[in-house]
C-alpha positions in Angstrom: 103.8 92.2 73.2 102.6 93.6 76.5 99.2 91.7 76.2 100.7 88.5 74.9 100.5 86.6 78.2 96.8 87.7 78.7 96.0 86.4 75.2 97.7 83.1 75.9 95.7 82.7 79.1 92.5 83.6 77.2 93.4 81.0 74.6 94.0 78.4 77.2 90.7 79.2 78.9 88.9 78.9 75.5 90.5 75.6 74.7 89.6 74.2 78.1 86.0 75.3 77.7 86.0 73.6 74.4 87.5 70.4 75.8 84.9 70.3 78.6 82.0 70.8 76.3 81.1 74.2 77.7 81.3 75.9 74.3 79.0 73.2 72.8 76.4 73.8 75.5 76.6 77.5 75.0 76.2 77.1 71.3 73.2 74.9 71.8 71.6 77.4 74.2 72.1 80.2 71.8 70.6 78.1 69.0 67.6 77.3 71.1 67.2 80.8 72.5 63.7 81.2 71.0 62.5 77.9 72.6 64.1 78.8 75.9 62.7 82.3 76.0 59.3 81.0 75.0 59.3 78.4 77.8 60.5 80.9 80.3 57.7 83.3 79.3 55.1 80.5 79.5 56.1 79.2 82.9 56.8 82.6 84.5 53.2 83.6 83.9 51.9 80.7 86.0 50.9 81.4 89.6 53.3 78.8 91.0 56.2 80.4 89.3 55.3 83.8 90.6 55.0 82.3 94.1 58.4 80.5 93.7 60.1 83.7 92.8 58.5 85.6 95.6 59.4 82.8 98.1 63.0 82.8 96.8 63.3 86.5 97.3 61.8 86.2 100.8 64.2 83.4 101.7 67.1 85.5 100.3 66.1 88.4 102.5 66.0 86.1 105.6 69.4 84.7 104.7 70.8 88.2 104.3 69.8 89.1 107.8 71.6 86.1 109.4 75.0 86.7 110.9 77.5 84.5 109.0 79.5 83.9 112.2 76.5 82.4 114.0 75.7 80.1 111.0 79.4 79.1 110.9 79.4 78.4 114.6 76.2 76.4 114.3 77.5 74.2 111.5 80.6 73.5 113.6 78.6 72.6 116.6 76.2 70.4 114.6 79.2 68.5 113.2 80.6 68.0 116.7 77.2 66.9 118.0 76.9 64.4 115.1 80.4 63.0 115.8 79.6 62.7 119.5 76.3 60.9 118.7 78.2 58.4 116.4 80.5 57.5 119.3 77.7 56.6 121.6 77.6 52.8 121.7 74.1 52.6 123.2 71.3 55.1 123.6 71.5 57.4 126.6 69.3 56.6 129.6 66.4 58.8 130.5 68.4 60.2 133.4 71.3 61.2 131.0 68.8 62.9 128.7 67.3 64.7 131.6 70.7 66.0 132.7 71.3 67.2 129.1 68.0 69.1 129.2 69.2 70.9 132.3 72.3 72.3 130.6 72.1 76.0 129.8 72.9 75.5 126.1 70.1 73.0 125.8 67.6 75.4 127.4 68.8 78.2 125.2 68.2 75.9 122.2 64.7 75.0 123.4 64.0 78.7 123.9 65.0 79.5 120.4 63.0 76.6 119.0 59.8 77.6 120.9 60.2 81.2 119.7 60.5 80.0 116.1 57.5 77.8 116.5 55.6 80.7 118.0 56.5 82.9 115.0 55.5 80.1 112.6 52.1 79.9 114.4 51.6 83.6 114.2 52.5 83.7 110.5 50.2 80.7 109.8 47.2 82.3 111.5 47.4 85.5 109.4 
């Protein structure tokens, strides 16, 4: 009796998985496991697959070092910039663009971009 509610929830979950076709997909995957494993073994031995796995791990390492607060702030600022750009009825003049370039945040962005390009150049020359 003490686990009756948990069993009802599990039954509801199982029924919903069946209704959504998830159980059929799992059944098909289990039935085709030899084919799936064979294809995975075949493709994982290729050089491009090894490189893809290595690149994925390297990108995961890079993403792990990034501060989530900085990325969150960047995404908010990008959204604000896109919204401001949409509201511009006509393109800014060269003088308006020059004034933007003189702003500290723009210079900070240019500094970051040039450092990233420099790092890319160093990495490409190795």
